[in-house]
N, C-alpha and C positions, 0 to 999 in steps of 0.2 A: 632588071627591075630594081627600083629604088626601095629603100626601107619602108617608106610610107605606103607604097603600093602593096608590099608584102603584108603590112599590118591590116590594110583594108581588105585584102584577099582573105586573110585569116579570120577577120571579123565576119565576112560574108559566109564563109564556110561554117563558122560556129553558129551563126543565125540559122543557116540551113539545117544543121544538125538539131538545133532546138526545135525547129519547125517539124522535122521528121519525127522527133520524139513526141511532140505535142499531138500530131495527127494520128500516129499509129499506136503509141503506147498508152496515152491518156485519152483514148477515144471514148471510154465509158462515160465520162462526165459530159452531161449535155447542158450546154448553155448557148448563148448566142455566139456562134463561132463563124469565122470567115469560111467562105467556100474555097476550094483549092485554087480556082482561077483568081479570086481576090487575093489570096495569099501570095501567089506568084507575082501578081501585079504589084503588091506591096514590096516584095523583095526587089523587083526590078526598079521601082522608084527609088528605094533606098540605095541600091547600087549605082543608079544614075547620079544621085547626090554625092555619093562617095567618090565617084570618078569624074566629078565636075571640073577638075582642072584640065581634063582632056575633053574639050567641048563636043566633038563628034560622038565619042563614046558615051559621055554623060547624057547628052540630050537624046541620043538614040535609045538608051536604056529607059530614061524617064518617059519618052514617047510611047515605047512599047508597053510600059507599065500602065500608063493612062489608057491606052487602047484596050488592054486586057480588062481593066476596071470597067470601062464603058460596056464592053461585051458582056461582062458578068452582070451588070445592072440590067441590061436588056434581057438576058436569059432569066434572071430572077423575076422580072416583071411578067414575062410570058408564062412562067410556072404558076403564078398566083392568079 
């Protein structure tokens, strides 16, 4: 692994830890928050951008993120 990939991996891990902290520890504050599925979609899209130099991996992650975001939109509309 190159240095750049290690930095990107470390950034993704840190963002994941922040997300876990936000969802579980600061759960008492209620505001307009993302659903878990939307949060995962967001992380996948950011990871796809980060790994953009490897086209297959980058586009796959972004595609999976967009797909999860669309599924979340459909589920949210059905609940309302």
